[in-house]
N, C-alpha and C positions, 0 to 999 in steps of 0.2 A: 504494500499500500504506500502510495506517494502523496503525502500531504502538500497542498499549495497554500501558502499563507499570504495574507495581506501585508505589504511591505511597511505600512505605517503602524498597524496595530499588533501584527504577529498572529491574528486570528486565522484559523483555518477557513479557507472559503470554498475549497474543493479537495476531493479525495480521488485518486486514480488507482484503481485496483490492478497494480502492476508493479514490477520491481523497478521500473524506470520509465521515463516519459518518451524514449525513443519510439517513434512510430505511433504514438498514442492519439486516440481520437478524441479531441477536445472542441469539435466543431460546434459553434453556438454556445458554448460555455461562457457564462459571466465571470470574468477574471479581473474585475475593475481593481486596479492597484495591486496586482499579484506581485509576489517576488520571485522571479524566475531568473534571476542573475546568475550567469555562469553554468546553468544547466545544459545538458545534452538533449536537444529537442529535435534531433535529426529526423526528418521526415515526418514530423508531427503534423496533424491537421488541426488548424485553429481557424478554419473557414468561418467567417461571420462572428467569431467570438469577440467579446467585449474585454479589450486589453487596454483601455485608456488608463493612463497614469501608471501602467506596469513597469517593473523594472526588469529589462532583459539585456542589461549590460554583459557583454562578453558571452552571451549565450550562443550556443551552436544550433542554428536553424537551417543547416543545409537541406535544400530540397523540401523544405516545410511549406505547407499550404496555409496562406494568411489572406486569401482571397476575401475581399470585402469585410475584413476584420477591423475593428475600431481600436485604433492605436494612437489617438490624439494625446498629445502630452506624454507618451511612453518614452522610455529611456532604452536606446539599442546601441549606444556607444560600444564600438569595438565588436559588435555581434557579427557571427559568421553566418551569412545569408545567401551563399552561392546557390543560384537557380532556384531560390524561393519565389513563391508565387504571391505577389502582393497586389495583383490586379484589383482595382476598385476599392483598395483599402483606404481608410481614413488615417492620414498621417500628419494632420495640422499640428504644428508645434512639436513634432517628434524630434528627438535627438538621435540621428544616425550618424554621427561624426565617426570616422575611421571604420566604419562597418564594411564588411566584405560583401558586395552585392554583385559580383560578376555573374552576368547571365541571368540576373533576377528579372522578373516580370513586374512592372509597375504601371502597366496599361490602365488608363482611367482612374489612377490613384490620386487622392486629394492630399497634396503636400504643401499647402500654404504655410509659409513660416517654418517649415522643417528645416533641420540643420544636417546637410551632408558633408560638412567640412572635412576634407581628406579622406572621403569614403571612395571606395573603389567600385565603380559602376560600369566596368568594361563589359561591352556588349549587352548592356542591360536594355530592356524594353520599357521606355517611358512615354510611349506614343499616347496622345490625347490625354495626358495627364495634367493636373493642376500643378505645374512645376514652379510656382512663384516662391522658390525656396533659396537657401544658401548653399552653393556648390563651390565655396571656396577652396581651391587647390584639390578639387576632386578629380578623379580619373574616370572621364566618361568616353574614353576610346571606343570607337565603333558603336556607340549607343545610338538607340532610335528614339529620336524626340519628335517625330513627325506629328504635327497637329497639336503639339502641347502648349499650354498656356505658360510662357516664361516671362510674362511681364514683370520687369523689375528684378528678375532673377540675378544672383551674384555668381558669376563664373570667373571671377578674378583669379588669375593663376592656375585655372582648371586646364585639363588636358581634354580637348574635344576633337582630336585628330580623327578623322574619318567618321565623325558623327553626322547623323542625318536629321536636319532641323527643318526640312521642307514642310511649309504650311504652318509653322509654329508662330505663335504671337511672341514678339521679341521686343516690344517697346521698352526702352529704358534699361535694357540688359547691360549688365557691366561686364566687359570682356578684357579688361586690362590685363596684360601678361598672360593672357590665355593662349594655349596651343590649339590652332584650328586647321592646320595643314591637312588637306583632303576632306575636310567637313563640308557640308552642303548648308547654305543659309536658308532662310525661310522661303525664298524664292527658288530654291533648288540649284543656286549657283555655287561653284567651288569657292571656298574661303582660303586664305593665305595669312601666314603668321605676320608678315610685315604690315598687313591691313589691320589685324585685330590689335596690334600693339602700337598703331600709330597715335601719336600724341598731338592734339591740336592746341598750340600755344596762342595766348593773346597777342594781338598785332604789335604791342609795344615791345615784346621781347625780342623782336628781329631788328630792333634799332640799338645803336650804340656800340 
């Protein structure tokens, strides 16, 4: 039996009749504020589960299904989430800094104000997602951002090489020092590093 406790009160909020949570079926379970930090949740099903405010820092969620799960305000710093399915998940205000999300699915995910600082999203599918988030120094090489809402997103210092942003909303996007060689912009046009890093100086700085 594996007890799952609330991270604030220590109260048991759910029990799993197994020796571990690997491959466990927790679909639709209410785990508000759960303490799952550092646990091995490989292949677990958390589809449509309520994980708002949960602590999943350093958890192993490789191949896990979190489709349409509620993760608003959850902590996923350093979590291992390779090929995890987060399609349609609610990730507003979620902290995913340094998370490993290679090949993860985030299609239609709601990520407003989420923090992906230094996260690895190589080959991830973020198409049609609400990506108004912080991707500072994140690795988005070969990521699919087609049709995503990236309004005001922070990609400063990020690696967007060979990413596809065709059809994305990109007003007020910050791309300073980002790597974009081989990426496609919102119009499907190739991007180049010297364009992304170009600095526009005030006219008076050219005098003297």
